[in-house]
Every structure is written in structure tokens, then in C-alpha cells.
N, C-alpha and C positions, 0 to 999 in steps of 0.2 A: 181107365181114361183119367187124365189129370183132373183133380178136384178143384173147383174154383173157391178156394178157402182164403178168407182174408187173414192177415193184412196183405195188401198188394206189395210187391217188391218194386219200388221206384228206382233205386240204384243199389249197387253192391259196394261193400267196403271189406275187401280182403287184405289184411295186413301181411299175410304170408307170401303174397306175390306182387310184383310191381304193376301197378295200373298203367297201361300203355294208351288207352283211348276210351272215351265214353261216347258212344254214338247215339243215333236216334233211339235205338232200342237196345243194342248190345253193349256190354262192358267187356273190354278186351284186356287181358293180363298176359305177361310173359311167364312161361313155365321154365324153359331153358333155351339153349340155342336152336333147338329143333322144333319146339312146340309152343303153342299159345293155348290159353283158355278163353273160350267165348262164353259169356253168361248172357242168357236172353232174359231180360227184365220184363216187367209188366208195363213199361212205358209204351205209349201209343203216339205215333206221329201222323200228321196229315198236312198236306201241302207243304212238306218238308219242314214243319214246325213241330217240336215236341209238345204235346198237350199236358196240361197240369194234372190231369186226372188219369191215373193208371188203371188198367183192367186187371183185376185179380186173377191170377192163374194163366194169364195170356202167354207168358214166357214158356210155361209148361207145354202148352198147346203147340206153340211154334217149334219147340224142340222136338216133340213127339212126331209132329207132321214132317218136319224137315228130315228127321232120322229115317222115317218111312220112305220118303222119296230118295234120299241118298242111297238107301240100299236097293230100292226097286230100280233105280236108273244107273246103277254103277256100271252096267255093261256098255252104256253109251260113252261115259267118260269117267275117269277117276275123280273122286272128291277128296276133301281135306281131312276127313275123319281119321283119327288114329286108332280108335277103338279103346283108348285108355279111359278108365273111370275118372270123371272129374273130381269125385270126392277123394281120390287118392293123391291129388296134387295140391291140396289146400290143408290148412290146419284143421284138426278135429272140430274146433269150436265154430269153424266157418263153413262146415259141410252143408248146413241147412240152406245157405245162400246159393248153393250150386245144385243141390239135389233136384233131379228131374228137369233141369233148365240149362244145362251147359254142355259144351263139347270140348274135348281136347283135340286140337287140330294141328296139322303141319304148319310150319311157318313158310309161307309162300309169298310171292310178289304179286299184289293185286293188279289187274289190268285197270287202266284209267277210264273205263267206260262201264255203263250198265247196259246189259244185253236185253232188250225188250222185245218180246215176241207177241204178235197180236193175231188172233184168229177171228176176231169180231170187232165191229166198229163201236167203240165205247170210250169214255173218259176224254183225255186230252187228245186221242186219236180222232174222236168224233168232232171235237172243236176244230182241229186242224183240217179235217176233211171239209167241214162246212165253210171254212175260210178259203181254202186253196184247191179243193178237189183231190188232195193227196195226203199222205201221212209220211212225214220225214222225207219228203221228196219223191215218194213212191206214188205214182198216179193211180187212182182207182176209177172204176166205172162211175159215171154221173147217176144221181138219183138214188143212191143207197140210203135206206132209213137207218136211224139210230138202232144200234144193237144187231144190225145185219151181219150174217157170217160173210167173211171176206172171201173173194174168189180163190185166194191162196193164202197160206200163212205168210206173214211179212216180218222181217227183222228191222226194227227201228231203234237203233242205239241212242243213248243219252250220255251226257256228261255225268260225272259223280261229284255232286256239289258238297262242300263242307257243311257241317251242322249249322243250321240257320239260314243257309242259302238254298236257291231253287235249282234242281236238275234242269238241264236244257237239252231238248231234242236236237240231235245232229243227223246229218245225212250219212249214208253208207261211205261216201267218198271221204268224209271227215274222219270216220272211224278208221278207214284205211291209212289216213295221214298219221293218226295217233298210234296205230298198232302195227303198221306195215300191211301190205296187201295179203301176204300169206297167213299171217295171224288173224287178221280181220275175217277172212274167208273160213278159217278154222272155227272161229268163235261163232259166226253166223250159222255154219252147218251144225255144230253141236247144239246151239240154242234152238234151232228149229226142230231138230230131232228130239231133244228133251221135251220140248212143248208138245210135239205131235204125239209121242208115246204117252205122256202124262195125260193129255186131253182125251185120248181115246179110252184110257183106263177110267178117268174120272166120269166120262159120259156114261159108262156102264154102271156107275154108282149114283147116277142121278145128278151130277154136277157138270156144268159147262164151264170150262176154264177159258174165259174171254181173252185174257192176255195175262202175261206174267213177266217177271224180271229175274234175270240170272246175273251172277257175278262170277268172274273167273280169276284165277291166279296161275302163276307158273313157278316151277321149281328151278334149281340152279342149272339143270339141264335143258330148260326150256319147255318142258312137258306141261300141257295145259290141265288144270283141275277145276272142278266146280267148287266154289267156295261159299261162304256166308250162309244163307238159308236157301231153301228150295220149295217153291210151290206152296207157299203158305197164305192164309188170308191177308198177311201184311204186304206180301210181294206179288199178289195175284188178284184178279177179279173173278170170283166164283159166283155162278148163277145157278139157281135150282132149275134143272131141265124141265120139270113139270110146269113151271110158271113162266117159262121163256116165251116172249114174242117180240117182234120188232116194232119199231116206232116209239119205244119208251126206254127209259133206263130200267132194266129189269131188277127185281129184288135181288139181294145178294147175301152171301154168307161171309162177306169180308168187311173191310172198314168203310165201304162206300156208304153204309148206314151213318157212319160218323161224318163223312165228307158231306153228305146230303144235309145233315143237321147243321154243320158249320157253314155251308153255303147260304143258309137261310138266316144266318146271324149277321149283325153289323160288325164285321171283322175284316180287316185288310190283309189277312193271311201273313201277317208279320207278328213275331213275338211281342207281347205274350198272347197265347191263344185263350179263348174262353174255356172255363171248366165245363166238363160234360155234366148234364143232369143225370140223376140216378137211373132214369128209365133208359136213357141212351147207353149208359155204361153197362147196365144189366142186359140190354138186347144185344149189345156188341159181344159180350162174353158168351151169350147163348149161341150166337151165330158161329163164333169160332169153334166152340165145342161141337156143334152140329156138323160142321165141316169135317172135323177130325173123325167123328164117329162114322159118318157116311163113307169116308175114304179108306178107313183102316180096319173097320170091323166087318 
């Protein structure tokens, strides 16, 4: 299991490859015309804002867990992994920056939406339901409590906001406009199947996956691939099954612990974000590692 060993990696500096993009968590480099290097740093974002305090070892946990899911769900849809060793594409002096926390992936064209799948009523979905009785335009039965399991898994896409901006929920009809009807249907079907299979596996390991986010890309032939990360505490809401009950926001293995702390601060959810106190930082790291242990061991 990845060890939480300081110092944390806030960002990478690889002189041997061109830096293409620094995202909320991942640094993206060009390897060649066919491949990219994705490095998962220890940065943490919440409410679409990068926090000033990284979580030591977090990128290693994300990499290990994504790798696990990419392989476990490869029968559902192909993913962007090439299988190449990240240490083989950087200079020897830079290998420590990518060791255990990077992927070499295919160059693909990302789709302009985030594919969000929900099995339970939580987070922004709960807030939407309280206001409208629906999530993303999908009507739900009245009177559902917070954290209730939904009658059926639902697909609620969102826009992909640039760094510093907020993602916005969109309807399925809007996703069809952005992607085309056939591609939107393909993405929805793949997302629901990925979530359903992963949620069933996780439930057997004592974790409820309340919701998650997938990202997809296409190759030159138009074939769809799962990209980015998969079913990690950064992209999903994980609840301990043994402590689950409705009517509250259940305890979590993910960054909801950080979100809850931030919600209690006097912060307008715009940069700069407040620094995390040591106890929140330590607890967050523990939760990430616990999720990895339960799911993969």
C-alpha cells in the first residue's frame, strides 16, 4: 500500500517532457505523438478550487485505486492506459516525481462533459432535489430523505469547467446537444454499467459508492475510452456500509470530510481557499488509505 511519507508533492517539474496542462490534481505532459504522461500530485480540490494544503501520498492512492478499477472494469469499456512504465519516459533524475503516481496513456480527444452517476441522494443532488424534486431534470419520488437509495441509478452529466470555475449540472438533452444523440446514449450506458458493477463489488467490501464521476475520450476512429481517473475518493462519494443510515450525510471515505470542514468556514468558495488544519489533513489521508485497503486487499 502506498505510504504517506512527507514531503507532499504539490506539483511536478519535469524538464525532460513538455508540460501541457496543470489541472486541479493532475499534471499532464506530452511523451510523443501517441502518448501522454499523467502525474497525480497530492493537490486536493474542493468546490472546484485547489486547496493550498496538499495531502501527502494522496496521488499514490489515486493511482493505485484507479489502476485497480481500470483493470477490473476493462471488460465494460477500454481505458487509456498503455501499460508503459512512467519511469521509462522521463529523465533518471525525475523518476522520483512519477514513481507510483503516474500513468502513460493514449492521446485521446476528451468529451466535453463529466459523466456523473448517482445511486443515492447526496451532495449537490440532494440540494437539487430539495429545491426542485428532481436531479438534473430527472423527477424523483417526493419525500425521499437525505442519503436515500434512489429507485434506479441515474445519469446526471455536467459541464467540464476550467480550473478556478465551477462545473454546472446539465440535462441529458443538453448532453445530447453537446455529444450527439448516439454518443450521449453510449456514454450514459457505459457510465451506468461501470457504476453498477463497481458499486456491487464495493458493497461486498463494506463500501457504498453513493455517486461517482467518469470522463471519456475518443480515438481517431471514434472509439470510446474511459480516461482520467476511476472510482477514487476524489471522484466518488464512498460511505462505510456499516454506518449507513438515511436522514443524515453519512460519514465518508472521501473528501466529504474536507468539504464539511470548508462549509463551516467563512469562505465564499472562491480562490484562495483556507489552509487545512493538521487534524483535517491527517484524517483525510487516513480515509483515502482506508478506502484503498478495503477495496483492493
